[in-house]
C-alpha positions in Angstrom: -10.9 -13.7 43.7 -13.6 -11.3 44.5 -15.2 -10.5 40.9 -18.1 -8.3 42.5 -15.9 -5.5 43.3 -15.6 -2.9 40.8 -14.0 -0.3 42.9 -10.3 -1.0 41.9 -8.6 2.2 41.1 -5.0 2.1 39.9 -4.4 5.7 41.2 -5.3 4.7 44.6 -3.7 1.3 44.6 -0.3 2.0 43.0 1.3 3.2 46.2 0.9 -0.3 47.7 3.0 -1.9 44.9 2.8 -4.0 41.7 1.4 -7.0 43.5 -1.5 -5.2 44.8 -2.0 -3.5 41.4 -1.7 -6.9 39.5 -4.3 -8.6 41.8 -6.7 -5.7 41.4 -6.4 -5.7 37.6 -7.0 -9.4 37.6 -10.2 -8.9 39.8 -11.5 -6.3 37.6 -10.7 -8.4 34.5 -12.6 -11.3 35.8 -15.5 -8.9 36.4 -15.4 -7.5 32.9 -15.3 -11.1 31.6 -18.3 -12.3 33.8 -20.4 -9.3 33.0 -19.8 -8.6 29.3 -18.1 -11.7 28.0 -14.6 -12.1 26.1 -15.2 -9.2 23.7 -15.1 -6.8 26.7 -11.8 -8.0 28.0 -9.4 -5.8 26.0 -6.3 -4.2 27.5 -7.8 -0.7 26.6 -11.1 -1.3 28.2 -9.3 -2.9 31.3 -7.1 0.2 31.6 -10.0 2.7 31.2 -11.9 0.9 34.0 -9.0 0.8 36.2 -8.1 4.4 35.6 -4.5 3.7 34.2 -2.7 3.6 31.0 -2.5 0.5 28.7 1.1 0.7 29.4 0.6 -0.2 33.1 -1.3 -3.4 32.0 1.5 -4.3 29.3 4.2 -3.8 32.0 2.5 -6.1 34.5 1.2 -8.8 32.1 3.2 -8.3 28.8 0.1 -8.3 26.7 -3.3 -10.0 26.4 -1.9 -13.5 26.5 -0.3 -12.7 29.8 -3.5 -11.3 31.3 -5.3 -14.5 30.2 -2.6 -16.6 31.7 -3.0 -14.6 35.0 -6.7 -15.3 35.1 -6.0 -18.9 34.5 -3.3 -19.3 37.1 -5.4 -17.4 39.7 -8.4 -19.7 38.9 -6.4 -22.9 39.6 -4.9 -21.5 42.7 -8.3 -20.6 44.0 -9.8 -23.9 43.2 -6.9 -25.6 45.0 -7.5 -23.4 48.0 -11.2 -24.3 47.9 -10.5 -27.9 47.8 -8.0 -28.0 50.5 -10.1 -25.8 52.8 -13.2 -28.4 52.3 -11.0 -31.4 53.0 -9.7 -29.9 56.2 -13.4 -29.3 57.4 -13.9 -33.1 57.8 -12.3 -35.3 60.3 -13.1 -38.4 58.4 -11.0 -38.4 55.1 -13.4 -41.1 53.7 -16.6 -39.0 54.3 -14.6 -35.9 53.1 -14.3 -37.2 49.5 -18.0 -36.5 48.3 -18.1 -32.9 49.8 -14.5 -32.3 48.4 -15.6 -33.1 44.9 -18.9 -31.3 45.3 -17.1 -28.1 46.1 -15.8 -28.3 42.6 -19.3 -27.6 41.5 -19.7 -24.6 44.0 -16.6 -23.2 42.7 -17.5 -23.4 39.1 -20.9 -21.8 39.7 -19.5 -19.0 41.9 -16.8 -18.3 39.4 -18.3 -19.0 36.0 -16.0 -16.6 34.0 -12.8 -18.0 35.6 -14.0 -21.6 35.0 -14.5 -20.6 31.4 -11.1 -19.4 31.2 -9.6 -22.4 33.0 -11.3 -25.2 31.1 -13.3 -23.7 28.2 -12.9 -21.3 25.4 -13.7 -18.1 27.2 -10.5 -16.6 25.7 -10.0 -18.8 22.6 -6.8 -17.0 21.6 -5.0 -17.7 24.8 -2.0 -19.9 24.4 -1.4 -21.6 27.9 2.1 -22.0 29.2 3.7 -24.7 31.2 3.4 -22.7 34.3 -0.5 -22.6 34.1 -0.5 -26.3 33.4 1.6 -26.9 36.5 -1.0 -24.9 38.6 -3.8 -27.2 37.2 -1.7 -30.1 38.3 -1.3 -28.7 41.6 -5.1 -28.3 42.0 -5.5 -31.9 40.8 -2.8 -32.7 43.4 -5.2 -31.4 46.2 -7.7 -34.1 45.1 -5.0 -36.6 44.9 -4.1 -35.9 48.5 -7.6 -36.3 49.7 -7.9 -39.6 48.0 -4.6 -40.8 49.4 -5.6 -40.0 53.0 -9.0 -41.7 52.4 -7.1 -44.8 51.1 -4.9 -44.7 54.1 -7.8 -44.5 56.5 -9.3 -47.7 54.9 -6.0 -49.7 55.3 -5.0 -49.3 51.6 -1.8 -47.9 50.2 -1.4 -44.6 48.3 -1.0 -46.6 45.0 -3.3 -45.3 42.2 -4.3 -42.2 44.1 -3.5 -40.1 41.0 -5.7 -42.3 38.8 -8.5 -42.3 41.3 -8.3 -38.4 41.6 -8.4 -38.0 37.8 -11.4 -40.3 37.6 -13.3 -38.3 40.2 -12.4 -35.0 38.7 -13.5 -36.2 35.4 -16.8 -37.6 36.8 -17.7 -34.2 38.5 -16.4 -32.0 35.6 -18.9 -33.3 33.1 -22.2 -32.6 34.7 -20.8 -29.3 36.2 -19.7 -28.1 32.8 -23.3 -28.8 31.5 -24.7 -26.9 34.3 -22.5 -23.9 33.9 -23.3 -23.8 30.2 -27.0 -24.1 31.0 -27.7 -27.5 29.3 -28.1 -29.7 32.2 -30.1 -32.7 30.5 -33.6 -33.9 31.3 -34.3 -30.9 33.6 -32.6 -32.6 36.5 -30.9 -30.8 39.5 -27.3 -30.0 38.8 -26.2 -30.8 42.3 -27.9 -34.3 42.1 -26.4 -35.1 38.8 -23.0 -34.2 40.2 -23.4 -36.2 43.4 -24.5 -39.2 41.4 -21.6 -39.1 39.1 -19.1 -38.7 42.1 -20.9 -41.5 44.2 -20.7 -43.9 41.4 -17.0 -43.5 41.0 -16.3 -43.6 44.7 -18.3 -46.9 44.7 -16.3 -48.3 42.0 -13.0 -47.4 43.8 -14.3 -48.6 47.0 -13.8 -45.3 48.7 -17.2 -45.0 50.2 -16.9 -47.9 52.8 -18.2 -47.0 56.3 -15.7 -47.4 59.0 -15.8 -47.5 62.9 -15.3 -44.1 64.3 -12.2 -43.3 66.2 -12.2 -42.1 69.7 -12.0 -38.6 68.5 -15.0 -38.9 66.3 -17.3 -40.8 68.8 -19.9 -38.5 70.4 -19.9 -38.3 74.1 
């Protein structure tokens, strides 16, 4: 989601269809949330900035809760994509786990407003639905898949991959949330705190063991 683009205009986009309009409104809503806070994210204000009527927003989202739900769903979809893209960048699934979890931090810092909607009280009146919870589980599933591949590479079975994924997610979520909120303790570097938290869990799970390079990984 590109929240830096404030050029969305309903009158120009409506010919492309409801999907394009809906996505554009979500992008604009995320920008308003990031720039001006929750108080700025009203359907009337969003419609004014998008050059459309509030009826358009109501039709596409069904109201403020639907708009909030759309932001949450989009956030988790983006997080899942980010995790899977990072995992694919690494040939060694064991060595991939640390950067995969650190990309969670990168996502949070790049999308602070969405992160607040996904996990915090950025929109306290929002009542999440089962669908948004399902999208959160799918994002966790991307971490679980990375863990399962690492376990397989180490000769272990897929058992407990979900539990390990939850532990890794919880480990990185704490320091990242502190950093996003600007309360990183002891004036320590946020990335270092996140790295240490993840490394400790990887060690406890024995998912940081070195292994011999395969023929594909050996340098000529």
